[in-house]
N, C-alpha and C positions, 0 to 999 in steps of 0.2 A: 730669172737669176739671184739668185739667193745674196743677201750681202755680205759682202766680203770686208777683211780686214789688213790693211797692209801695213806694215810696223818698218820706222826707221829708227833704228838702233845707231849707237856710237858716244865716245866721250866728245865735250865741247869742241868746236874745231874742226870737226871732221865735215861740217857739210851736210848735216840731215836736213836743216830748214830749209836748206838751199835746193835740195834733191827734192823732198818732198813737193813742194809747192811746184816747181817744174814736171813733177808726174799729176800736180792738181789742175793745172793751167790744163796740160794738153789733155787730161781724160775728158775735161769740161767742154772743152772743143769739140771734141766727138759727139757730142752728147749726152755724156755720162753724169748721173746725177753725185756729187762727189762729196762728202763732208771732211773738211781738214779739222784737226784735233791738236793743240799743244795738249801735253798731257802734264805740264806742270803749270797748270791756269791757275790753279788753287794753292800755289806755294805761298802765296802772299794773302790768302784770304784771312778773315777773322778767325779761325779755328786756329788755323796753324800758326798765326800770330800769338794767341792764347796758349797755345803749347808749348811755343819757345820761352814764351814769359814766365812760365812754370817750371820750366827744363831746368836741371841742374848743370846741364851741357851749354850754354848761353852759343847761339849762330856766329856771335862774333870773335869770339875765342878761338885761338888756331891751335891747330892740334900741336905744336910743339913745346904750349903752354900748358897743355893739361896733367892733372896729376898722376902718375901713376901709380898703379894698385897700391904696393906696398909700403907706399909713402901717404895711402890714405887711411884715417879713423874706420872703426867696424860701423860706426853708423854710416859713414861715406861710402865706403862699399855696399851696403844695404839700400843705400838711396839709388847710387849705381845700378845695380842688378836691376832694382824696380823701376828705373828710366827707359835701362836696355830693354825690357821688357814687356812693356806696356806700349812705350811710346810707339814702336813700328806696328803694334796694332791699331792702335787709333789713327795713323796716319795711311794705315791697310785699309783700313774701316772707310778713313774718306776719300781714298782713291777707290773704292769699290763704287760708293755711292756716285761718285763722278762718272764712272764707266755705266752707271747704270741710265744714267738721265744722258750720258753724251752716245753711248753704243746699244743697250740693249735693244730702250724701249725705243729709240729712232729706227731700229733693224727691224722691230716689229711693223711698224707702223710704215715702213719705205721700203719695199720690197726690192732688189735691185743695187740699193743703195751702196758708194765704196767709201768706206771708213780709212782717211789714211792720217795714221797716229804719228805724231813727232815724239816719240818715246814713248815708253810703256810702263808697266808696272817692275819689268825685269829691271827698269834702271833703279827704280824706288828700292828693290831690293839687293841692289850692288850697292848704292849710297848708304845702305845700313850695316854691309859688309866692312865697307871701307870706315864708315864712321868709328865702328865697335871692334875693328880688329879680329873679324871672322874669318875663319878658313875658308877655302873652295868647297871642302865637301858641309859644311853645314850652309853655305849658300844654297848648294845644289837642293838640300832639302827642303828649303825656304821656298825655292821655287817651286817645288812639287807641292809642298803645302797647300799654298794658295793657288794654282794654276786651274784649279777646276773653278775658282769663285771668280777669275775673270775669262773673255773669250778669247778663244784660241785664234791665232793671226793666223793666216790663208798664204800669208806672205811675210817674211821680215828682209829686208835690206840693213845689211850689218855695214856700217861704213868706220874703216879704221882708216888710222892717220898716223903719221910719224910724231913722237912725243915732240919733238922741238920744232914741227912744221905747227902742230896745234897751239904751242906755247906761241907762238908767232904772229897765230891767227887771232888769240884769245886771251892774250897776256892778261887782262884784268880779270880774269876767270880762276886764275890758276896764283898760288902764292909765291910758285917756285918751278924749275924747270923740274927739279926733283918730283917734286909734287906731281905734278904732269904727268912725268914716267908713271907714278906708282899709279895714277887713275887708269893709264895704259895698259898696265901688266893685268888690271881688275877687269877691263873691258876683252883683253882676251881671252881670260879665265870664261868671262860669261859669254863669250863667243863659242867655246867648246863645250861648255854644258848646254847650251842651247841647241847645237848642233848635231849634240847626241839626242834628241827628243822632237827635233823639226825637221822635217823632210824638206820643206820648201824654205830657206834660208840661205841668202846669197851674199858672199863675201864680197866688199866691194872696197879696194886702196885708193885714198883720195888725198894719196901724200902730197902729187903735183898740181902745179897750178892747172893743167891740161883739164877738163870738165867731160872731153870727148866719151870716155870709158863710162863715166857714171851716167851719162845722157843716152846713151847707146842700150845701158843697160836698163833703164828706164825704157827707151822705144821698144827694146823688144818683149817685155813686160806687157805694154800697150796691145803690141801685138798679137798676146795669147790672151787679151780679155773680147777682141775684139769678135 
């Protein structure tokens, strides 16, 4: 059996990690070789911290406090444009290297390995679109541009949760409920784009506290692999 890449996507508070770990444990109990990948492992690496240190958009700066383009000087606009162009390329290059060592190489060495990724480069593209207010059409072009650099997933589980529920679960991760609703909207846009290009994508609503439906979806997938 060739290596398989299984993705869990969704906003914070949708239950990605819980469900991904549930699938990992059940597959391992059945004797499968499974590697769990937390895709944002390098988020606090020295390289990322160095990029943040020299960026003109400090990570701790709130979106509402950013200066609007018409209030910027010509030099500030040029700096922002350069940052907007170069910063995503550097970050995606870092993610490509991470994917190389955590999927490409291990998949060549271990036939039949199952890789379960909590988030993926799709989330990275979405974060850039959100950060720089990029419309859905440009986000779609970015997904097409970079998809050939990253392995194509064999299965995507897209977890969706109502904004107020996500905010209640992960209050510390969102500045406000309004911000949470905006991220929810962005993820629905991402789902529509991925659904058009991926046959094996399953939408799972995790808004309720009952995990039966989500776990049933995992159990059904495990049976398909047997």
